[in-house]
C-alpha positions as CSV (number, residue, x, y, z in Angstrom):
1,M,7.9,-7.7,4.5
2,D,7.1,-7.7,8.4
3,Q,4.6,-10.1,9.4
4,T,5.0,-10.0,13.2
5,Q,1.9,-9.1,15.3
6,D,1.6,-5.5,16.3
7,P,2.1,-5.1,20.0
8,I,-0.4,-1.9,20.1
9,P,-3.8,-2.9,21.0
10,P,-6.4,-1.9,18.4
11,S,-8.4,0.4,20.7
12,L,-5.2,2.6,20.9
13,D,-4.7,2.5,17.1
14,V,-6.8,5.7,16.4
15,G,-6.0,6.6,12.9
16,P,-3.4,5.8,10.4
17,T,0.0,6.0,11.9
18,L,3.5,6.1,10.0
19,V,6.6,4.7,10.4
20,V,9.7,5.4,8.0
21,D,12.7,3.4,8.3
22,H,15.5,5.2,6.2
23,G,18.0,2.5,7.0
24,Q,15.7,-0.3,5.5
25,K,14.3,2.4,2.9
26,R,10.7,1.3,4.0
27,V,7.3,3.2,5.2
28,T,4.7,1.5,7.1
29,A,1.3,2.9,7.8
30,K,-1.4,1.2,9.8
31,A,-5.0,2.0,10.8
32,V,-8.0,0.2,12.2
33,M,-10.9,0.1,9.9
34,R,-14.5,-0.1,11.6
35,R,-15.7,-2.5,9.1
36,P,-15.6,-6.4,8.8
37,L,-12.5,-7.9,7.4
38,D,-14.4,-9.3,4.4
39,V,-15.4,-5.7,3.3
40,V,-12.1,-4.1,3.9
41,F,-10.1,-6.9,1.9
42,D,-12.5,-7.2,-0.9
43,F,-12.5,-3.3,-1.6
44,A,-8.7,-2.8,-1.2
45,D,-7.9,-5.8,-3.2
46,N,-9.7,-4.6,-6.3
47,P,-7.4,-2.5,-8.5
48,A,-10.4,-0.9,-10.1
49,N,-11.1,0.7,-6.6
50,E,-7.5,2.0,-6.1
51,P,-8.0,5.4,-7.8
52,L,-10.9,6.0,-5.4
53,W,-8.6,6.0,-2.3
54,Q,-5.1,6.1,-3.6
55,T,-4.7,9.9,-4.6
56,S,-1.5,9.1,-6.3
57,T,-3.1,6.5,-8.7
58,T,-5.0,8.0,-11.6
59,Q,-5.2,4.4,-13.3
60,S,-4.9,0.8,-12.4
61,Q,-6.0,-2.3,-14.1
62,Q,-5.2,-5.9,-13.7
63,T,-3.5,-7.3,-17.0
64,S,-3.7,-11.1,-16.3
65,G,-6.9,-13.2,-16.4
66,G,-8.9,-14.5,-13.3
67,G,-9.1,-13.4,-9.9
68,T,-6.0,-12.2,-7.6
69,D,-3.2,-15.0,-6.7
70,V,0.4,-15.4,-6.9
71,G,1.4,-14.2,-10.5
72,T,-1.4,-11.8,-11.0
73,T,-0.2,-8.7,-13.0
74,G,-1.5,-5.3,-13.8
75,R,-0.5,-1.7,-14.9
76,G,-1.0,1.7,-13.6
77,K,-0.5,5.4,-13.7
78,G,0.0,7.8,-11.0
79,R,1.7,10.7,-9.7
80,F,4.6,11.2,-7.3
81,L,6.2,14.4,-6.4
82,S,4.4,16.1,-9.6
83,R,6.0,13.7,-11.9
84,E,3.5,11.1,-13.9
85,V,4.8,7.7,-13.1
86,E,3.8,4.5,-15.1
87,A,4.2,1.2,-13.5
88,T,3.7,-2.5,-13.7
89,W,3.1,-4.7,-10.7
90,R,2.9,-8.3,-9.8
91,V,1.5,-10.4,-7.1
92,T,4.4,-12.2,-5.1
93,A,2.2,-13.7,-2.4
94,Y,-1.4,-13.9,-1.9
95,E,-3.5,-15.3,1.2
96,P,-7.1,-14.3,0.6
97,K,-8.5,-12.0,3.5
98,R,-5.0,-12.0,5.1
99,R,-2.2,-10.5,2.9
100,V,-1.0,-9.4,-0.5
101,T,2.6,-8.7,-1.5
102,F,3.9,-7.4,-4.8
103,T,6.6,-5.8,-6.7
104,I,6.0,-2.5,-8.4
105,A,8.4,-1.7,-11.2
106,A,8.7,1.9,-12.3
107,G,11.3,2.5,-14.9
108,P,14.6,1.4,-13.0
109,S,13.0,1.5,-9.5
110,T,11.5,-1.4,-8.1
111,L,9.3,-1.3,-4.9
112,H,8.1,-4.1,-2.7
113,G,4.7,-3.9,-1.2
114,A,2.7,-5.8,1.4
115,W,-0.8,-5.2,2.5
116,L,-1.8,-7.1,5.7
117,F,-5.4,-7.5,7.2
118,D,-5.9,-8.7,10.7
119,P,-9.5,-9.1,12.2
120,V,-9.6,-7.2,15.6
121,P,-12.3,-6.5,17.9
122,D,-13.1,-3.1,16.3
123,G,-13.1,-4.2,12.9
124,T,-10.1,-4.7,10.7
125,R,-6.3,-3.7,11.4
126,V,-4.7,-2.8,8.0
127,R,-1.0,-2.6,7.6
128,M,0.5,-1.3,4.5
129,S,4.1,-1.0,3.8
130,F,6.6,-0.2,0.8
131,A,10.2,-0.6,0.6
132,A,12.5,0.7,-2.0
133,P,15.7,-1.2,-1.5
134,D,17.4,0.2,-4.7
135,G,16.3,3.8,-3.9
136,T,13.6,6.0,-5.4
137,R,15.4,7.9,-8.0
138,A,13.1,6.9,-10.9
139,L,10.1,7.9,-8.9
140,S,11.5,11.2,-7.4
141,G,14.1,12.5,-10.0
142,R,17.0,14.5,-8.2
143,I,15.5,14.3,-4.5
144,S,17.3,12.3,-1.9
145,D,15.9,8.8,-1.0
146,R,15.6,10.2,2.4
147,V,13.3,13.0,1.4
148,A,11.3,10.8,-1.0
149,L,10.7,8.1,1.7
150,E,9.3,10.7,3.9
151,V,6.9,11.9,1.0
152,L,6.1,8.3,0.0
153,G,5.4,7.6,3.8
154,R,3.0,10.9,4.3
155,Q,1.4,9.8,0.8
156,L,0.7,6.1,2.0
157,Q,-0.6,7.6,5.4
158,G,-3.1,9.8,3.7
159,E,-4.1,7.0,1.4
160,L,-4.9,4.7,4.2
161,G,-6.8,7.5,5.9
162,N,-8.9,7.9,2.4
163,L,-9.5,4.1,2.6
164,K,-10.7,4.3,6.3
165,R,-12.8,7.3,5.6
166,L,-14.4,5.8,2.5
167,L,-15.2,2.5,4.2
168,E,-16.4,3.8,7.3
169,A,-18.7,6.5,5.7
């Protein structure tokens, strides 16, 4: 996943912005949360909190013991394009207070996700991205990858907005 620094100054990063890369089958949303890094990371990194800000997630729980680290596993349920989706996830890289990367298996589809957290003068910049290199058919049924990526991107942008509103309230 992209780990380069964002060239946009935090003061111009008003709310959740979205980039959809159809060639790479990737969506990325970012926003600045006007809260300290520790608060933002700790809240977002807790699977039990996901249904509070991820409208697509109805249930999420860690299935492995201990805290979050490489190899941590979990499962969840959610909705995508009016379809109920069951998924498992596994953390593939973990840097506390900095980044979490993971894979999500939902049927034959695998998504690769990354959540990056950077302290900025106004609070914490959060960048969340998902890539679906094998396509989105298991998530979206007969809808094309192009349309499904647009929907996934808008959903991710909305959820990042929910996280921002919740943490800044």
